[in-house]
C-alpha positions in Angstrom: 123.9 92.9 117.0 122.1 89.6 117.3 119.3 87.7 119.2 119.9 84.5 121.0 117.5 81.4 120.3 116.1 82.1 123.9 115.2 85.4 123.5 113.4 84.6 120.0 111.6 81.8 121.8 110.4 84.0 124.6 109.0 86.8 122.4 107.3 84.5 120.1 105.6 82.3 122.8 107.4 79.3 120.6 109.1 76.2 121.7 112.3 75.1 120.4 112.3 71.0 119.2 114.1 69.1 120.0 116.6 71.8 121.3 117.6 75.4 120.5 120.1 76.0 118.1 123.8 76.8 118.8 124.8 80.5 118.5 123.1 83.6 118.0 120.7 84.6 115.3 121.8 87.4 112.9 119.6 87.2 109.9 116.2 86.4 109.0 114.6 84.8 105.7 111.1 84.2 104.6 111.6 84.0 100.8 110.9 80.6 99.2 111.2 81.8 95.2 114.6 81.0 94.8 114.2 77.7 96.4 111.9 76.6 93.7 113.2 74.9 90.6 111.9 77.5 88.5 112.7 80.6 90.9 113.8 82.9 88.5 111.5 85.9 89.8 113.6 88.3 91.8 112.7 88.0 95.3 111.5 90.7 98.0 110.7 88.8 101.1 114.2 89.2 102.8 116.5 91.3 104.9 119.1 90.6 102.2 118.8 92.1 98.6 119.0 88.4 97.3 116.2 87.2 99.4 117.3 83.5 99.3 118.2 81.4 102.5 121.8 81.5 103.5 123.9 79.7 105.9 123.0 80.7 109.5 119.8 82.2 108.8 116.2 81.5 110.8 113.9 80.7 108.3 110.2 81.6 108.9 107.8 79.5 106.9 105.0 81.9 106.3 101.7 80.9 104.5 99.7 82.9 102.0 96.9 82.2 99.7 99.6 80.8 97.0 102.2 79.8 99.0 103.1 77.7 102.0 106.9 78.1 103.3 106.3 74.7 105.4 106.8 73.2 101.8 110.3 74.3 101.5 111.8 73.4 105.0 113.9 70.6 103.5 115.7 73.2 101.1 116.0 75.9 103.6 117.8 73.1 105.5 120.0 72.2 102.6 120.7 76.0 102.5 122.3 76.1 105.7 119.3 77.6 108.0 120.2 77.3 111.6 116.5 77.2 112.5 113.0 76.9 111.1 110.2 78.8 112.6 107.0 76.7 111.9 103.3 76.8 113.0 101.3 74.3 114.7 99.4 73.1 113.0 100.0 73.7 109.2 96.4 73.7 107.4 97.0 72.7 104.1 100.5 72.5 103.8 102.3 69.2 102.8 103.6 68.5 106.3 102.5 69.6 109.6 105.3 71.1 111.9 105.1 67.5 113.8 105.6 65.5 110.5 108.6 67.8 110.0 110.2 67.4 113.4 109.6 63.7 113.2 111.3 63.3 109.6 114.2 65.6 111.2 114.6 63.0 113.8 114.8 60.3 111.3 118.1 61.5 109.8 116.7 64.0 107.1 118.9 66.9 108.8 116.3 69.5 109.3 117.9 71.9 112.0 116.1 73.1 115.2 112.3 73.8 114.8 110.9 76.7 116.6 107.2 75.9 116.8 104.9 78.9 117.3 101.2 79.3 116.9 101.3 81.6 113.9 104.5 82.3 112.0 103.3 85.7 110.7 102.7 86.8 114.1 106.1 85.3 115.2 107.9 87.5 112.5 106.3 90.6 113.7 107.3 89.8 117.4 111.1 89.1 116.2 111.0 92.6 114.4 109.8 94.1 117.6 112.4 92.5 120.0 115.2 93.5 117.4 113.9 97.2 117.3 114.0 97.4 121.2 117.4 95.8 121.1 118.6 98.7 118.6 117.2 101.2 121.1 114.0 103.6 121.3 114.0 107.0 121.8 113.2 108.6 125.1 109.7 110.0 125.0 110.5 113.5 125.7 113.2 113.9 122.8 113.2 113.3 118.7 116.8 112.7 119.0 119.1 109.9 120.0 118.6 106.4 119.1 117.3 105.6 115.6 114.0 107.8 115.1 111.2 106.2 113.5 108.6 107.7 111.4 105.6 105.8 110.1 103.5 106.9 107.0 99.9 106.0 106.8 97.4 107.3 104.5 95.4 106.1 101.3 97.8 107.7 98.5 101.1 108.8 98.2 102.9 106.8 101.0 105.7 105.5 98.9 106.4 108.7 97.0 106.5 110.6 100.4 108.6 107.9 101.9 111.4 108.1 99.3 111.1 111.9 99.3 111.5 112.1 103.3 114.1 109.5 103.2 116.0 111.8 100.5 115.8 114.7 102.4 117.1 113.4 105.7 120.1 111.9 103.7 120.7 115.6 102.3 120.3 116.8 105.8 123.0 114.3 107.0 125.0 114.3 103.8 128.5 114.7 105.8 127.9 111.9 108.2 129.8 109.3 105.7 127.5 106.3 106.7 123.7 105.8 105.2 121.9 107.5 108.0 118.3 106.4 107.0 116.7 103.1 106.9 113.5 103.3 104.4 111.1 100.7 103.2 112.1 98.9 100.3 109.3 99.6 97.5 106.1 99.4 98.9 106.9 96.4 101.3 104.5 97.7 103.9 102.5 95.1 105.2 102.9 92.3 107.9 105.7 90.9 106.3 107.5 93.6 104.4 107.4 96.1 107.9 109.2 93.3 110.2 111.8 92.6 107.4 112.6 96.5 107.1 112.9 96.7 110.8 115.2 93.8 110.9 117.4 95.7 108.7 118.0 98.3 111.4 121.8 98.9 112.5 123.4 101.0 115.0 124.7 103.8 112.4 120.8 104.2 111.5 119.7 107.7 112.6 116.3 107.8 111.0 113.7 104.8 109.9 111.2 105.8 107.5 108.5 103.2 107.5 105.5 102.8 105.2 102.2 101.3 106.8 100.0 100.0 104.5 96.3 98.5 105.0 93.7 96.5 103.1 91.9 94.8 105.9 90.6 95.3 109.6 93.0 95.4 112.3 96.2 95.2 110.0 97.1 99.0 110.5 96.9 98.3 114.4 99.4 95.6 114.2 101.8 97.3 111.9 101.7 100.3 114.4 102.5 97.9 117.0 105.4 96.6 115.4 106.9 99.9 114.4 106.0 102.1 117.5 106.8 105.1 115.7 108.2 108.5 117.2 106.2 110.5 114.6 103.3 109.3 112.5 102.9 111.0 109.0 99.2 111.0 108.1 98.6 111.6 104.7 95.3 112.0 102.7 92.5 109.2 103.4 89.8 108.3 101.0 88.2 105.4 99.5 91.1 103.0 98.6 90.4 99.4 99.6 86.8 100.4 101.0 85.2 97.4 99.7 87.2 95.2 102.5 85.6 97.3 104.9 82.1 97.6 104.1 81.8 101.5 104.6 83.9 104.5 104.5 83.2 104.7 108.2 84.7 101.4 108.9 87.5 102.0 107.1 88.1 105.5 108.5 88.0 103.7 111.9 90.7 101.3 111.0 92.8 103.9 109.8 92.3 105.9 113.0 94.3 102.7 114.7 97.5 104.1 113.5 96.7 107.5 116.0 95.5 105.3 118.6 98.4 103.1 118.7 101.0 106.0 119.1 102.9 106.2 122.5 101.9 109.6 124.5 103.3 112.7 123.4 104.4 111.2 119.9 103.8 114.0 117.3 101.5 113.6 114.3 102.2 115.4 111.0 98.7 115.3 109.3 97.1 116.5 105.7 94.9 119.4 106.8 93.5 119.7 103.5 91.6 116.3 103.9 88.5 116.3 105.7 88.8 112.5 106.7 92.5 113.1 107.8 91.5 116.1 109.9 88.6 114.2 111.6 90.8 111.3 112.4 93.3 113.7 114.1 90.8 115.8 116.1 88.9 112.8 117.3 91.9 110.6 118.4 94.7 112.9 118.2 94.5 114.6 121.8 97.6 115.0 123.6 99.8 114.5 120.8 101.5 117.5 119.2 100.0 118.2 116.0 101.8 119.5 113.0 99.9 120.4 109.7 100.5 120.5 106.1 98.7 121.4 103.1 98.9 123.0 99.3 97.1 125.9 98.5 94.2 125.3 96.2 93.6 127.4 93.1 91.0 128.3 90.6 88.0 126.3 90.5 89.2 123.9 93.3 89.4 126.7 95.6 86.1 127.9 95.1 84.6 124.7 95.8 86.2 123.8 98.9 88.2 126.8 100.3 91.9 126.8 101.2 92.3 125.3 104.7 96.2 124.7 103.7 96.8 128.3 104.2 96.6 128.2 108.0 99.1 125.0 107.8 102.3 124.8 109.7 104.2 123.8 106.4 102.5 124.7 103.1 103.1 125.1 99.6 101.6 127.9 98.0 101.2 129.4 94.4 101.7 126.1 92.6 102.4 126.4 88.9 103.0 124.0 86.2 106.1 124.8 84.3 106.4 123.8 80.8 109.7 123.5 78.6 110.8 126.5 76.8 113.3 126.4 74.0 115.8 123.9 74.6 115.6 123.8 78.3 116.6 120.4 79.8 114.8 118.2 82.3 114.9 115.0 84.0 111.8 113.9 82.2 113.3 113.6 78.8 114.9 115.7 76.3 111.7 115.8 74.2 109.0 116.3 77.1 107.1 119.6 76.8 106.6 119.2 80.7 109.2 119.9 83.3 107.3 119.9 86.7 105.9 122.2 89.1 106.9 125.4 90.8 105.9 126.6 94.3 106.8 128.5 97.4 107.3 126.2 100.5 106.4 128.3 103.5 107.2 127.2 107.2 105.5 128.9 110.1 108.8 129.0 112.0 111.3 129.4 109.1 111.8 131.4 105.9 109.8 130.6 102.9 111.7 129.4 99.8 110.9 128.8 96.2 110.8 125.2 95.0 111.4 123.4 91.5 110.1 120.1 91.4 110.6 117.9 88.2 107.5 115.5 88.6 104.5 115.0 87.0 101.3 115.5 89.0 99.7 118.1 91.0 99.3 115.6 93.8 103.0 115.2 94.1 103.3 118.7 95.6 101.1 117.6 98.4 103.7 114.6 98.7 106.4 117.1 98.9 104.7 119.3 101.5 104.0 116.1 103.5 107.9 115.0 103.5 108.9 118.7 104.2 106.7 118.9 107.1 108.1 115.7 108.8 111.6 116.4 107.8 111.4 120.1 109.3 109.9 118.4 112.4 113.1 116.0 112.6 115.3 119.0 112.3 116.2 119.4 108.5 116.8 122.7 107.5 114.4 124.4 104.5 117.5 124.6 102.5 118.2 121.0 102.6 114.4 120.3 102.1 114.4 122.3 99.0 117.7 121.0 97.4 116.4 117.3 98.1 113.2 117.8 96.5 114.4 119.7 93.4 116.9 116.5 92.9 114.1 113.9 93.5 113.0 111.5 90.7 110.0 109.4 89.7 110.1 106.0 91.0 109.2 103.3 88.0 105.5 103.2 87.4 104.7 106.2 89.7 104.3 109.2 87.8 106.9 108.4 85.3 107.6 110.0 82.2 109.2 108.2 79.4 110.1 109.5 75.8 109.4 106.9 72.9 110.2 108.5 69.6 108.2 111.9 69.5 105.3 110.3 72.1 105.3 111.1 75.6 104.1 108.4 77.9 103.1 109.0 81.6 103.0 105.9 83.3 101.2 105.6 86.8 100.0 102.3 86.8 101.5 101.0 90.0 98.0 101.1 91.8 94.9 103.4 91.4 91.9 104.1 93.6 89.3 107.2 93.1 91.0 109.7 94.7 94.5 109.1 93.1 92.8 108.7 89.4 90.9 111.9 89.9 94.1 113.8 90.7 96.1 112.2 87.9 93.3 113.2 85.4 93.2 116.9 86.8 97.1 117.0 86.3 96.7 115.7 82.8 95.3 118.9 81.8 98.9 120.6 82.6 100.3 118.7 79.8 97.6 118.7 77.2 98.2 122.3 76.1 94.5 123.5 76.5 93.6 120.6 74.3 95.9 121.3 71.3 97.6 118.1 72.0 95.9 114.7 71.7 95.6 112.6 75.0 95.2 108.9 75.3 93.7 107.8 78.1 94.8 103.9 78.8 92.9 103.1 82.0 91.9 100.0 83.8 89.9 98.9 86.7 90.2 100.1 90.1 89.9 97.5 92.6 88.7 96.8 96.1 85.9 99.4 95.7 82.9 97.1 96.8 79.6 97.9 96.4 80.5 101.5 95.1 83.0 100.0 92.4 80.1 101.1 89.8 79.8 104.5 90.7 83.3 105.1 91.3 84.1 104.0 87.4 81.2 106.0 86.2 82.6 109.1 87.5 85.9 108.0 86.0 84.3 107.9 82.6 82.6 111.6 83.1 85.7 112.9 84.2 87.6 111.6 81.5 85.7 113.1 79.0 86.4 116.7 80.2 89.9 116.4 79.3 90.1 118.2 76.0 90.8 116.3 72.9 91.2 113.1 74.7 90.6 109.3 73.6 89.6 106.7 76.4 91.1 103.0 75.9 89.6 101.0 78.6 90.3 97.3 79.9 88.8 95.4 82.9 85.3 94.3 83.8 84.7 97.3 86.2 86.2 99.7 83.7 83.4 99.0 81.5 81.1 101.6 83.6 83.5 104.3 82.6 82.6 103.6 79.0 78.8 103.9 79.6 79.1 107.3 81.3 81.7 108.8 78.5 80.1 111.8 77.4 83.1 112.6 74.8 82.6 111.7 71.0 81.3 108.2 71.0 84.1 106.9 68.6 86.8 108.2 71.0 85.8 105.7 73.6 86.4 101.9 73.3 86.7 99.0 75.8 88.9 96.0 75.3 88.9 92.6 76.4 92.7 91.9 76.8 95.8 94.0 77.2 97.3 92.8 73.9 94.6 94.4 71.9 94.3 97.6 73.9 98.3 98.1 73.2 98.0 97.2 69.7 95.2 99.7 69.1 97.2 102.5 70.9 100.2 101.3 68.5 98.0 102.0 65.4 96.5 105.3 66.3 99.1 107.2 68.4 101.0 109.5 66.5 104.0 112.4 66.6 103.5 114.6 69.5 100.7 112.8 71.2 100.4 111.9 75.0 99.5 108.6 76.5 98.4 108.0 80.0 98.5 104.6 81.7 96.9 104.0 85.0 94.9 101.1 87.0 95.0 99.2 89.9 98.2 96.9 90.3 96.0 93.7 89.9 95.4 94.6 86.3 99.1 94.5 85.1 98.6 97.2 82.8 102.8 97.3 82.6 102.7 94.4 80.2 100.4 96.9 78.0 103.1 99.6 78.3 105.9 97.2 77.3 103.9 95.8 74.2 103.0 99.5 73.4 106.6 100.7 73.7 107.9 97.8 71.7 105.5 98.5 68.9 106.6 102.2 68.8 110.3 101.3 68.4 109.5 99.0 65.8 107.5 101.6 64.1 110.5 104.0 64.4 112.8 101.9 63.2 110.7 101.0 60.1 110.3 104.8 59.4 114.0 105.3 59.7 115.2 102.4 57.4 
């Protein structure tokens, strides 16, 4: 399939100058990184895995805080782009669209320019046109053309997306061709979603699309681009609240995902989250609603009750499973922790036991979410259980590594108050009742606005409740956690740089200890992990020599 230059001009409201290119357009590229002289970073901004512009591509010149695709028009042309999508005017770029066109006319060899008011919006409009060309479902059916499920919420979107895609692949494993198109990584924004949709092909049966949001209006546009046939709405908390001014404003922006749904599109939602329930109750009228949840146990149940017990799909009787004897696990040959067992119950199907080889109680919630959506799409309970049992954590997301006799739990892809609290709760499952030393290497939770100090203070108080724990902090905001720490003074420290934190860990961590890493992505805690692991390996090599 392809789009003609005329179709692209029509849907974007653009104008080809001096003339439209010859031939239809089959592929789009936005990536500039491989066109830079020092471009050694693996690109992510393209439909193709390589990301670089190739002959016949339409290159869309996007602009951001630290880049401007208009600075690379000549290089895109040199690589064979058949057309360039540019904006009018280009504020702050090295050349305006008018200048680029004039230079093209002077023999510099630029291909035709499609001049549009906004190249980012044009990318989304092109993706919508491609989606429609691939075929939309009828309003009264969940089968036919490629079914699109959109996933929105504050925590767990990427893991739930990967779980749902894995279940659908298991459900259709005899098809012979890849049946699922899923968002790559967490490319869930106004660039990543269109590029994902541009990967749709006629053999895809399902598209699992992650929708992120960190500013007002973004989710509304993402929902417009995706036009999902089913919305999977996860827990909604305080992530990015600093960019919205208040939790109420954030919830209103999250509600855009529901308000943008076509009539009759189902909503699968987390009935254990009050904010999510509120949005569905207020804005979900006229949409079939399917609930999921996880049974709460112990003190959590006493505090908040158990709304999940009446969910359409629910995970009940959750329990951590520790390694016994020489039992093997995907988490490493020396890990004392295997994962979780629970019962997956369906309102209209048999209940089945599940063994999930992942760290984190919150991943039981992600599994219930994926199971509820997959069941709504026709997957059997047996296929769902098989896929969850075989699922493995992605890098830096609830990932467990073994370095020597030290266990690392690496969850530093992102952090917000809800995900941080849930992770600390889960660490109690590994601490063996305080018999094991737990080192908490934690950094700033970003984009929390005026509430950042209070959230980080609560982090310090919560961390102190983990038996036999030590707190190692980095970041300006994390200093509030140090002040609120109620454990032994000598067990909590704040560091000015990641190198110092890693070196301090190397000097103190010993055999059998557990080290947990978590912070917002902008902190770059993965560099601390790398330095720490390298130090442990060096220490192990010296001990063995």
